N, C-alpha and C positions, 0 to 999 in steps of 0.2 A: 504494499501499500504505501504509495507515495505521499509524501506532506504537501501542500499547495502549497507558494510563496504569498504572505502579505504583501498588498499594497498598498502603500499610504499616500494618502494627497501632499503636496507639496506645504498646506496647512496645517495640517496634520503634523506635518516634521518641524515646522515653524514654530508650534504653539511648544512641540517637546522641547526644543531649543530654550526657548523662550523661559519655560520652566528653570533652568538652567540659570540663564542668563539673570533674568528680573526678579526669579521667585527664590534665588539660593540653594534649589537642589543640587547637589549631587547626582552626575549620570545616571548611576547606579537606582539611585531613590526616584529619578525621574523617570527612568524604564519599569520600574517595576510598579509607578503608579498608573503609567498607561497600559501595562501588559506587554512590553516586549524588553528586549536585551538592552542593558546599561550601554553597551559598547555601540547600537544604533545610536543612540541620542550622542554618545561622544563624537559619530562619525558624521554626523547631520549636523552637529556643530562647526567641525572645521571645514565640512564643505563650505555651510553656508558663510564662514567668516573670511574664507580664500577667494569665493567665487559668490559673493553677495548675489550681484545682479544675474546670475546663469545658474542658481542652483538649483538643483530638481527641477531638472528641464522636464522629465515627462517621459512619457514613453513614445518612441521613435522620434522626438524631437533633439536635435543634437547642439552642443553649443558651439560657436564659431570655429573654432580652435579644431572641433572633432570635425566639425563637416568639412574643413577645408584638408582635414588629413584625409579623410574618404573620396575626397573629388583627386588626390595626388595618387593614391595607392590604386582609382582607376586609370587615372593616365599611363600611369609604370606599367600596369596590367598591360593597355592597349601598345604601347611602345615595345615593352617585350614581346606581342604578339608581331606585331609589323618585323620586328627584326628578326624574328625567325623565319619570317614568310622571305626576307630579302636574302636569309642564306640559303634557303631551301631553292630560290631562283637563281643565286648564282652558282652553285654548283648544278644546275640545270643547264645553264646557257654555257659554263665550262665545258658541260660534256657535248655539247650541240657544235661548240667550236672545232674538235678535235678531228 
């Protein structure tokens, strides 16, 4: 039997972090009161402090950096495919000229 992952909204995560920052709870206490692991609250706090404007983007939504990385990976894949095609064409034409 597999265990389903819980999905929490950005508002829930921000409220959990507010328990620590504004109410003075420890990460473990905040986690216990919300029924989650304190490490999750700690991770959400770290993410919120480092990426305040792009924290918790949601399903399928990428940060600008992640979007750029994905575009560059696609471009690299396309260029490698073109390179392989050119190598095969070079071998083909080299055999034809003999």
